[in-house]
Structures are given as structure tokens and as C-alpha cells.
C-alpha positions in Angstrom: 0.0 0.0 -0.2 1.3 3.4 -1.1 2.3 5.4 2.1 2.2 8.4 0.2 0.2 11.3 2.4 -2.9 12.5 1.0 -3.0 16.7 -0.3 -5.9 18.6 0.7 -8.7 18.2 -1.3 -9.8 21.8 -2.7 -13.3 20.5 -2.1 -13.3 20.8 1.6 -14.4 24.1 3.5 -11.4 26.6 3.8 -10.1 26.1 7.1 -10.8 22.7 7.7 -8.1 20.4 8.7 -7.9 17.4 6.0 -4.3 16.0 6.2 -5.0 13.3 8.7 -4.1 9.8 8.8 -5.0 7.0 11.0 -3.0 5.5 14.1 -0.1 3.7 13.3 -1.0 -0.1 14.1 2.4 -0.2 16.5 1.4 2.8 18.5 -1.3 5.8 18.9 1.5 8.1 19.5 2.7 7.9 15.6 -0.4 9.2 14.5 0.2 11.9 11.8 -1.5 15.6 12.2 -1.4 18.6 10.1 0.2 21.4 10.5 -1.8 23.7 8.5 -5.9 24.5 8.4 -6.7 24.5 5.3 -5.1 24.9 1.6 -2.8 27.8 3.3 -0.4 27.4 5.8 -1.4 28.5 9.0 -4.6 29.6 10.8 -3.1 33.4 10.9 -2.9 34.3 7.5 -5.6 31.8 5.4 -7.6 34.5 3.8 -11.0 34.4 4.0 -12.7 31.5 5.9 -16.2 31.6 5.3 -18.1 31.1 8.4 -15.1 29.6 10.6 -13.5 31.4 13.2 -10.4 30.4 14.8 -11.1 27.1 12.0 -14.0 26.4 14.4 -17.5 26.9 12.4 -18.7 29.8 13.8 -21.9 28.9 16.2 -19.6 26.9 18.6 -16.8 29.5 18.2 -20.0 31.8 19.8 -20.7 29.5 22.8 -16.7 29.3 23.7 -16.7 32.8 22.8 -19.6 33.6 25.6 -18.3 30.9 28.3 -15.0 33.0 28.8 -16.6 36.0 28.1 -19.1 35.3 31.1 -16.5 34.1 33.3 -14.7 37.1 32.8 -17.1 39.5 33.0 -18.6 38.0 36.7 -14.9 38.4 37.5 -14.3 34.4 37.6 -12.0 33.5 34.8 -9.0 31.5 36.6 -5.8 33.0 36.3 -4.1 30.0 34.8 -2.0 29.1 31.2 -5.3 27.6 30.5 -8.0 30.4 30.6 -4.8 32.7 28.7 -5.0 30.5 25.7 -8.6 30.2 25.8 -8.7 34.4 25.8 -6.1 35.2 23.7 -6.5 32.5 20.9 -10.8 33.5 20.5 -10.0 37.1 20.8 -7.2 36.7 18.1 -8.9 34.7 15.8 -11.8 36.7 16.0 -9.6 40.0 14.7 -7.5 37.5 12.0 -11.3 36.0 10.5 -12.3 40.2 10.5 -9.5 41.3 9.1 -9.3 38.3 6.1 -12.7 40.0 5.2 -11.4 42.6 3.5 -9.7 41.7 -0.2 -6.3 43.2 -1.1 -5.7 45.3 2.3 -5.5 41.8 4.0 -2.2 41.0 2.3 -0.8 43.9 3.4 -1.0 43.2 6.9 -4.1 44.4 8.3 -5.3 40.9 9.8 -1.6 41.3 12.0 -2.2 45.1 12.8 -6.0 44.5 14.2 -4.7 41.8 16.5 -1.4 44.2 17.8 -4.0 47.1 18.0 -7.4 46.2 19.1 -6.6 44.7 22.3 -5.0 47.6 23.7 -7.6 49.8 22.7 -10.5 47.9 24.0 -8.4 48.0 26.9 -7.5 51.8 27.0 -11.4 52.4 26.6 -12.3 49.9 29.4 -14.4 47.3 27.4 -12.4 44.9 28.2 -13.2 43.1 31.2 -10.5 43.4 33.8 -10.3 40.0 35.0 -9.3 39.2 30.9 -6.6 41.7 31.2 -4.8 40.5 34.8 -5.2 36.7 33.2 -3.6 37.5 29.9 -0.6 39.8 31.2 -0.1 37.1 33.7 0.2 34.6 31.0 2.4 36.5 28.6 4.6 37.6 31.3 4.5 35.4 34.7 4.2 32.2 32.9 6.3 33.2 29.9 4.2 32.6 26.7 6.5 35.0 25.0 9.2 32.1 25.7 7.5 29.8 25.3 7.1 31.1 21.4 10.1 32.5 20.4 12.0 29.4 21.7 10.3 27.1 19.5 10.7 29.3 16.2 14.3 29.7 16.8 15.0 26.1 17.8 12.6 24.9 14.4 14.1 27.6 12.0 18.1 27.1 12.9 17.7 23.3 13.0 15.6 23.1 10.3 18.2 25.2 8.2 20.4 23.8 5.6 23.8 24.3 7.7 25.2 25.7 4.4 23.2 28.5 4.6 23.6 29.1 8.3 27.7 28.8 7.6 27.2 31.8 4.6 24.5 33.5 5.9 25.8 34.2 9.2 29.1 36.3 9.0 27.6 38.3 5.8 24.8 39.4 7.9 27.3 42.0 9.9 27.5 44.1 6.8 23.5 45.2 6.7 23.3 45.4 10.5 26.7 47.8 11.3 26.0 49.5 7.8 22.3 50.0 9.0 23.3 51.6 12.2 25.3 53.8 10.9 23.4 55.4 8.0 20.6 55.6 10.8 22.2 57.4 12.7 24.4 59.8 10.6 21.3 60.2 8.4 18.5 61.0 11.7 20.8 63.4 13.3 21.7 65.5 10.1 17.6 65.7 9.0 17.2 66.6 13.0 19.8 69.3 13.0 18.4 71.0 9.2 14.8 70.6 10.8 15.6 72.6 13.9 15.5 69.5 15.8 18.5 69.1 16.8 21.7 67.1 15.8 22.2 64.9 19.0 18.5 65.1 19.8 18.0 63.0 16.2 20.1 60.7 17.6 19.5 60.4 21.2 15.7 60.3 21.3 14.8 59.1 17.9 17.5 57.0 16.1 18.9 55.6 19.1 15.5 54.4 21.0 14.4 52.7 18.1 17.1 51.7 16.7 17.9 49.2 19.9 16.1 46.4 18.9 13.4 46.6 22.1 12.6 48.4 25.4 14.8 46.4 28.0 17.9 47.8 25.7 16.0 50.9 24.4 13.9 53.7 25.9 14.3 52.0 29.7 18.1 52.2 30.0 18.2 55.1 27.8 16.3 56.9 30.2 18.0 56.1 33.4 21.3 57.2 31.3 19.9 60.6 29.8 18.7 61.1 33.6 22.0 60.8 34.9 23.7 63.0 33.0 21.2 66.0 33.3 20.5 65.5 36.6 16.5 65.1 35.6 14.2 62.6 36.4 14.2 58.8 34.3 10.5 59.6 33.4 10.9 62.6 32.3 12.3 60.9 29.1 10.3 57.8 29.2 7.2 59.3 27.3 9.4 60.7 24.6 11.7 57.5 24.3 8.1 55.0 24.2 6.4 57.3 22.2 9.3 57.1 18.7 9.8 53.2 19.9 5.5 52.2 19.6 5.2 54.8 16.7 8.3 53.0 14.7 7.0 49.7 15.2 3.6 50.8 14.0 5.3 52.4 10.9 7.4 48.6 10.7 4.2 46.4 10.8 2.7 48.2 8.1 6.0 48.4 5.8 6.0 44.8 6.6 2.8 43.9 5.3 3.6 46.0 2.0 6.7 43.7 1.7 4.3 41.0 1.7 1.8 42.1 -0.8 3.9 43.1 -3.0 5.4 39.4 -3.2 2.1 38.4 -3.4 2.1 40.2 -6.7 4.7 38.2 -7.8 7.2 40.5 -9.3 10.9 41.2 -9.3 11.5 45.1 -9.5 15.4 44.3 -10.2 17.3 40.9 -9.7 17.7 39.5 -6.2 14.5 42.0 -4.9 12.0 38.9 -3.1 13.3 35.9 -2.4 9.4 35.1 -1.4 11.1 33.9 2.5 14.8 32.8 0.9 17.4 35.3 2.7 20.4 34.1 0.7 20.8 34.6 -3.8 23.3 32.0 -3.6 21.7 28.8 -3.9 25.2 26.6 -3.9 25.2 23.0 -5.4 21.7 21.5 -5.9 20.3 23.7 -3.9 22.1 23.4 -0.6 21.2 26.7 0.9 17.5 26.6 -0.1 15.4 26.0 2.8 13.5 23.2 2.0 10.1 23.2 1.6 7.7 22.4 4.8 6.1 18.8 5.8 2.4 19.1 5.4 2.8 16.2 7.7 4.0 15.2 11.3 3.2 12.8 14.0 2.4 13.8 17.5 5.9 11.8 19.0 7.9 14.1 16.4 6.1 17.2 17.8 6.9 16.0 21.1 10.7 15.8 20.3 10.4 19.0 18.9 9.0 20.7 22.7 11.5 19.0 24.8 14.6 20.0 21.8 13.2 24.2 22.4 13.2 23.4 25.9 16.0 22.4 26.8 17.9 25.0 24.9 15.9 27.1 26.4 17.0 25.9 29.9 20.7 26.0 28.2 20.6 29.4 27.6 19.2 30.9 30.6 21.9 28.9 32.7 25.0 30.4 30.7 23.6 33.4 30.9 23.2 33.4 34.4 27.3 33.1 34.6 28.2 35.1 31.3 25.5 37.5 31.4 27.4 39.4 28.4 24.8 37.9 26.1 21.3 37.7 26.5 19.8 34.3 27.2 18.2 34.7 24.1 21.4 35.0 22.2 23.0 32.0 23.6 20.2 30.1 22.9 20.9 31.0 19.5 24.7 30.0 19.5 24.1 26.8 21.4 21.5 25.8 18.6 23.5 27.1 15.7 26.2 24.8 17.2 24.1 21.9 17.2 23.0 22.6 13.6 26.5 23.1 12.8 28.6 20.2 13.9 25.8 18.2 13.6 25.2 16.8 16.9 21.8 15.9 17.0 20.2 12.5 14.3 18.1 13.7 11.5 15.0 12.5 13.1 15.2 15.1 16.0 16.2 18.1 14.1 12.8 17.4 11.7 11.0 17.3 15.1 12.3 20.6 16.0 11.4 21.9 13.0 7.9 21.0 12.7 7.3 22.0 16.3 7.7 25.4 15.2 6.2 25.2 12.3 2.9 23.9 14.1 3.9 26.5 17.0 4.2 29.2 14.2 0.8 27.9 12.5 -1.5 28.3 15.4 -0.5 30.4 17.8 0.5 34.1 16.2 -2.7 35.5 17.0 -2.8 34.2 20.5 0.3 35.5 21.4 -0.2 39.0 19.6 -2.9 39.4 21.3 -1.4 38.8 24.5 1.6 41.0 23.3 -0.8 43.8 22.6 -2.8 43.7 25.9 0.6 43.4 28.0 3.0 45.8 26.6 1.4 48.0 24.0 0.3 51.5 25.7 -2.6 53.5 23.2 -1.7 56.8 25.1 1.7 56.3 24.2 0.8 55.8 20.8 -1.7 59.1 20.8 0.8 61.4 23.0 3.2 60.6 19.8 1.1 62.2 17.1 1.2 65.8 19.1 4.7 66.7 17.5 4.4 66.6 13.2 8.0 66.6 13.4 8.3 64.1 16.1 6.2 61.7 13.3 8.5 62.7 9.9 11.3 62.1 12.1 10.1 58.5 13.4 9.3 57.6 10.0 12.3 58.4 8.7 14.4 56.4 10.5 11.9 52.8 10.0 12.4 53.9 6.3 16.4 54.9 6.2 16.7 51.6 8.5 14.8 49.2 6.1 15.7 50.3 2.5 19.9 50.5 4.2 19.4 47.4 5.2 18.3 45.7 2.2 20.2 47.2 0.0 23.5 46.9 2.0 22.2 43.1 2.0 21.9 43.0 -1.5 25.4 43.3 -2.0 26.6 40.7 0.0 24.5 38.4 -2.0 20.8 38.5 0.1 17.6 39.2 -1.2 16.7 42.9 -1.4 12.7 42.5 1.4 14.6 39.8 3.3 17.5 41.9 4.3 15.1 45.0 4.7 13.1 43.1 7.1 16.0 41.6 9.2 17.8 44.0 9.6 16.4 46.4 9.0 12.5 46.1 10.3 13.5 44.1 13.2 16.3 46.4 14.2 13.5 49.3 14.2 10.8 47.2 16.4 9.7 47.2 19.6 12.0 44.0 20.1 10.7 39.8 20.6 7.1 41.4 20.3 7.4 43.3 17.5 9.7 40.5 15.5 6.2 38.2 16.0 4.3 40.9 14.9 6.0 42.5 11.6 7.5 38.7 10.5 4.1 37.7 11.0 3.2 40.7 8.5 5.8 40.3 6.1 4.9 36.1 6.5 8.3 35.2 7.0 8.1 33.8 10.3 10.8 31.4 9.8 13.4 34.2 10.1 13.1 34.8 14.1 16.6 33.2 14.5 17.8 36.6 12.3 15.3 38.8 14.0 16.5 37.4 17.5 19.9 37.7 16.8 19.7 41.2 15.3 18.1 42.1 18.5 20.3 41.5 20.9 24.2 41.9 19.5 22.6 44.9 17.3 21.0 46.1 20.2 23.7 45.9 23.0 25.7 48.1 20.1 23.1 50.5 19.7 23.1 50.6 23.6 26.8 51.0 23.8 27.1 54.1 21.4 24.4 55.7 22.9 26.3 55.8 26.0 29.4 57.4 24.4 26.9 59.9 23.1 25.5 60.7 26.4 28.2 63.4 27.7 27.2 65.8 24.5 23.3 65.5 25.6 23.9 68.6 27.9 26.9 70.0 26.1 
């Protein structure tokens, strides 16, 4: 009997998981499961799904949502991981469904934008039950859902990456990363001087916090440094720094959606413009540098292996970071995963399991994470405050545009595809870090670039903070 797995039938309703196999006679743990929710991969960007919300029939979804909403409104939603999953998956599924109702603009990131900002807006207007807010914020922060998600993508992407691609892309990556930082600092400083905003002010209050790759290496420590230099309070600087970072993150998501939309039009503006997910233009021998096609079927046992590998790598990264805090635990995890791949320390089935686990998480939990990030980290008041100064807006947008264009050009010169290099390190340097990476890569439909995004934030962010510390003495000059 043929063992070729069946393919999805176009006659089935969109969103119906049809790729399933009966249990293996030897063990039920080997039953095959489909990591997709229909003809298009993943539930977070599948296009219109008819009357299926979060991959469930609308009446059933309504019943699920009603149970959770009643519990939240009455204050009886348990503060646990399961409650966090319930709230974020249901709300994320609804916002994705709404975003995909609109042709054309859904290809430019509308579903991701809704998931990123609607929950924070509901909180701001008081329409989100307080019980749900507490549950989700604990779910993302205290219970480590962000770590759970990012580790799955880092481990899966690196171990599922061709070894030759990892070896050849890594050293070249420094060129667009460092180059876009130099260009952004210099040009924003000059633009600030010309417009009257100020040369150092443009660098330290706009370019530096935006390009730090997150709040942990950006607005928070920078506000402390500026306060120490000027003799003021950190809170005095935090509002402006946070406004720049939040607004830049919005611009990053929109530009990422535009890149994705351009890719869907199948047009190459020039040779090497769009790799459709492939980072490097150099193909090597017999496609040795091409990312292998994603498997349409996995098994419960293989997914379990992937979960274990991601968890152990996370523990290892955090363990080493305790004794060698020079790098963030994520950075150590990336280095460990890369070493495992380069030196072939794991058998092929474990590498495949890690890759399949990352694919599954990216396919079904992106909306949930975006909702959680929105409710935990995004302050709509900061977003509104950032629109009060037109020059502030111009410089913020200019920072993101300069970063993505210079990164794309420099990446193209070292044999990367322009779009992929413009996204990471370009847009990834300018977003809000781990949560921003998820939103940007989701809008660009290139979640498998997460390892390069994480590396960009950790190493690039540390470089920005170091350079900023050298420039702070000029602030009160």
C-alpha cells in the first residue's frame, strides 16, 4: 500500500484540517497530524474562511466565546495558562477573521495590525474586562508564553535550516546590520539638525531608542542614562522614548505588510529583489542553501521531540546567561542551536521534530501571541501622545524607512535578497523587540526568519546601547 500522504482537497471548506492519518498499528503516538488549517498554511493568515472563526464553525465559536466572556465579566476567569490560551486564541481568531474579510488590504497586514492594536484599544476604552486583562498579562509575562513561542521558532528555524545557509549567511549578516545603524544615526542626526529638532536630539531621542531593538535595551536604560547626565528624572525622558519606539513599531508592521503584498503580486522589481522567504540569493550546489519545503504532515511523537529540544535549549541559554551575562539568554540559545546544527550533534529525526514543532506553533499561535503582546506591552496613550509633534512623527518614520532601505541595499550587495534583508535586520532593528519581531515577521509572512531577528535584537541592540552611552555626554553639552 502506498504511504504517500494525502493532500488537502479543494472541495473541503477553508479552515478544515483534512490532512490526517489513522493511527499507526504499532503505536497511537505516531498518528500523523496536519500543521495547517486548510489549503493555505497556518491559521494566522489563511485568507477568508467563510463562517469558520479560529478554525471552528461560527456557532461553536460563539458558544466558546460566550463562556469565556461571562467568566471574565463576572470575575471568575481563573488565572492560569489555560485561561490565557482561551482568551488570546478566541480574540485573536476573531480579529484575524475580520481582517481577512477585506480583499487586497488583508495582504498588506490588516489581520496582524488588528491583532496588535485592537486589544490595547479595548483596554484603553475600558471595554476589556479587568479579569481578562490580568489573566492575559500574567499568561504572557509571568507564565512565559512569549518565551514558549519564541523558543519554538528559534530552535525550529535554526535546526530546520540547511547547514550551508547557516554558515554562509551568518558572517554576511553583520554588513547590513552595522551599515543600517551607521546610516540611520548619521542621516537622522542631519535631518534633525536641518529641521531644527537638533542633531544630537535626533540621534538620542529618535534613532537610538528605535534602533535598540526593544525596550529592554532601548527606552528603559536610555532614560536612566539621560537622567543621570542631565540631573533629571528618568520618567521625564521615558514618555518621548516610548512614543518613538511604539510609533516606529507601527510603521514597521505596515512596511512589512507592504513587502508581503508586493511578494503576492509575484513581481521582481530587479534581480534579487524578493526571495519569497529565502534570505540568500546564492543557491550553492544542488540547492544546498535553499530552505527545504515545509512538511505537510507530522506526528505526535515528532512534535513532542520538538517541544523537548526547544525547552532544553531555553534552559541552557538561561543557565549560561547567569554566569556570562554579557549576552541575553536568547542570544546564548541561538548560539547553542547554531552549534548543534553546524556540528551535526543531533540525528535527523530530532532536527525534523524541532522544525515541525516550530512550524506548528507559528501556524496556530501567532494571533494568540499578538493579542497577548497588545494587552501586555502596548499603551495606546503613548501611541496617541506621539502624534502631537509633527516633526517627531517625520523623524520617526524616516528612521524606519532609512533602516529598511539601507539594510536591504547592503544585504543585496552581500548576496541577500533585498526584501528579506530589508525586513531583518532592517525592520527588526526598528521594532519593539521580541513582541515586535513576531508582529513584523507575521505581517511579512516570514516567521522562519525569527533566529536572524532575535540575533539582530540582541547583538544589534547591545551595540546601539554601547554607542549611545558614548554619545550621552554630548546631550547636555
